[in-house]
C-alpha positions in Angstrom: 5.1 13.1 2.2 1.3 12.6 2.1 -0.7 9.6 1.0 -2.0 10.4 -2.5 -5.7 9.8 -3.1 -7.4 9.6 -6.5 -11.1 10.3 -6.5 -13.1 8.5 -9.1 -16.8 7.8 -9.8 -18.3 4.3 -9.6 -19.5 3.6 -13.2 -20.8 0.1 -12.6 -24.5 0.6 -13.5 -25.9 -2.3 -11.5 -24.0 -1.3 -8.3 -25.9 0.1 -5.3 -23.3 2.8 -5.2 -23.4 3.7 -8.9 -22.6 7.4 -9.5 -20.9 7.9 -6.1 -17.4 9.1 -5.8 -14.7 7.2 -3.9 -11.1 7.7 -3.0 -8.3 5.2 -3.8 -4.7 5.3 -2.9 -2.2 5.9 -5.7 1.5 5.4 -5.1 4.2 7.8 -6.1 6.3 4.7 -7.1 6.9 1.1 -6.3 10.1 0.8 -4.3 12.1 -2.2 -5.4 13.6 -4.7 -3.0 17.1 -3.4 -3.6 16.0 0.2 -3.1 14.5 -0.7 0.2 17.7 -2.4 1.3 19.7 0.6 0.2 17.3 2.9 2.1 17.8 0.7 5.2 21.6 1.0 5.0 21.3 4.8 4.8 19.5 5.1 8.1 22.7 5.6 10.1 23.4 1.9 9.9 26.8 0.4 10.4 25.8 -2.2 7.8 26.2 -1.5 4.1 23.6 -2.1 1.4 25.1 -5.5 0.6 24.7 -6.7 4.2 21.2 -5.4 4.4 20.3 -7.1 1.1 21.8 -10.4 2.4 19.9 -10.3 5.7 16.7 -9.4 3.9 17.1 -12.2 1.4 17.7 -14.7 4.2 14.7 -13.3 6.1 12.5 -13.6 3.0 13.5 -17.2 2.3 13.0 -18.3 5.9 9.6 -16.6 6.1 8.4 -18.4 3.0 9.8 -21.7 4.3 7.9 -21.3 7.6 4.7 -20.3 5.9 4.8 -23.3 3.7 5.2 -25.5 6.8 1.9 -24.2 8.0 3.1 -21.5 10.5 2.1 -17.9 10.8 5.1 -15.6 10.9 5.1 -12.5 13.0 7.1 -9.7 11.4 8.2 -7.6 14.4 5.7 -5.0 15.4 4.5 -4.7 11.8 2.1 -7.6 11.8 1.6 -11.3 10.9 2.0 -13.0 7.6 -0.1 -16.2 7.0 -1.5 -18.3 4.2 -5.1 -18.7 3.1 -6.8 -20.9 0.5 -9.6 -20.4 -2.0 -11.6 -23.6 -2.6 -14.8 -24.8 -4.3 -17.3 -26.6 -2.1 -18.0 -30.3 -2.2 -21.4 -31.7 -1.4 -20.0 -34.2 1.1 -16.8 -34.0 3.2 -15.5 -37.3 1.7 -15.9 -35.8 -1.8 -13.5 -32.9 -1.0 -10.3 -33.5 -3.0 -7.3 -31.3 -2.0 -5.9 -31.4 -5.6 -9.2 -30.5 -7.2 -11.2 -28.4 -4.8 -8.3 -26.1 -3.7 -8.1 -23.4 -6.4 -5.5 -21.0 -4.9 -3.1 -20.4 -2.1 -2.7 -16.8 -1.0 -0.2 -14.9 1.1 -2.0 -12.7 3.6 -1.0 -10.0 6.1 -2.7 -8.9 9.3 -1.3 -5.6 10.7 -0.3 -5.3 14.3 -2.9 -4.0 16.7 -0.7 -3.9 19.8 -0.2 -0.8 21.9 3.4 -0.4 20.7 2.5 -0.2 17.0 -1.2 -0.3 16.3 -1.6 -0.5 12.5 -5.3 -0.8 12.5 -7.2 1.1 9.8 -8.3 3.7 12.3 -4.8 4.3 13.8 -3.1 4.4 10.3 -5.7 7.0 9.3 -4.7 9.1 12.3 -1.0 8.9 11.5 -1.4 9.7 7.8 -1.9 13.0 5.9 -3.8 12.9 2.6 -3.6 14.8 -0.6 -5.9 14.6 -3.6 -3.8 14.0 -6.7 -6.1 16.6 -8.4 -4.9 19.2 -5.9 -1.3 18.1 -6.6 -1.8 18.7 -10.3 -3.3 22.1 -9.6 -0.5 23.1 -7.3 2.1 22.1 -10.0 0.2 24.2 -12.6 0.3 27.3 -10.3 3.9 26.8 -9.2 6.1 29.7 -10.5 8.9 28.8 -12.9 12.5 29.5 -12.0 13.1 30.4 -15.6 10.6 33.3 -15.3 12.5 36.2 -13.7 9.3 38.1 -12.9 7.9 35.3 -10.7 11.0 33.8 -9.2 10.6 30.3 -7.9 12.8 27.4 -7.1 13.0 24.7 -9.7 15.0 22.4 -7.5 12.1 21.7 -5.1 9.9 18.9 -6.2 8.4 18.3 -2.8 4.6 17.8 -3.3 3.9 18.0 0.4 0.6 19.8 0.8 0.4 23.0 2.8 -2.9 22.0 4.3 -3.2 18.2 4.2 -6.5 16.7 5.3 -6.9 13.7 7.5 -10.7 13.5 7.3 -13.0 11.5 5.2 -14.6 8.1 5.6 -13.3 4.6 5.2 -15.1 3.3 2.2 -13.3 0.1 1.7 -10.1 -1.8 2.0 -9.1 -4.3 4.6 -6.2 -5.9 6.3 -4.8 -7.4 3.0 -5.3 -4.3 0.9 -7.6 -3.7 -2.0 -11.0 -2.1 -1.9 -14.6 -2.8 -2.8 -14.7 0.5 -4.6 -11.6 0.2 -6.9 -8.1 -0.8 -7.1 -6.7 -4.2 -7.7 -6.9 -7.5 -5.8 -3.4 -7.3 -4.3 -3.8 -3.8 -2.8 -1.1 -2.4 -4.9 -3.1 0.5 -6.3 -1.9 2.7 -9.1 1.5 4.3 -9.4 1.1 8.0 -9.8 4.0 10.1 -11.0 3.9 13.4 -9.1 6.5 14.8 -11.4 4.4 14.1 -14.6 
């Protein structure tokens, strides 16, 4: 399945890139924690969904505990989780008050850049295929209906995989923790797009 991209125009009038068009990832759905554990159990695992859920819960709790103890946590070959703070400046070091000047504590993620599983932006782009959601909508509109005997068709297939996915384009934003300077939200979640709508 491809990575869905929505192309939209920058309409911020005082922006240097006003009027330019940018791509933004839209998700087909947000997979829940339970769905992920069920998916894990279905990968030829000897462990059932309940065991996978139990292990994942313990892992989650231990990771948070270690992060709050000031440690970075490497998550296999996926990358490293760590904490970061947002703070307001003080004129003098002795005037910096931890309770007043620290405004937020954030969970961050840095993808792996090892030879085994390089998840840098450049390598992820090479591994992915892309599809413009506009093309998906046009493909669905052209798809023959199974109820129309003159055109045939298969109504059981809802696979939106493009016949000619593109992997080109430029990297106009984003970063290790998600998000983008050209759209999207601060947590990198993007929009959910329903390919069946």
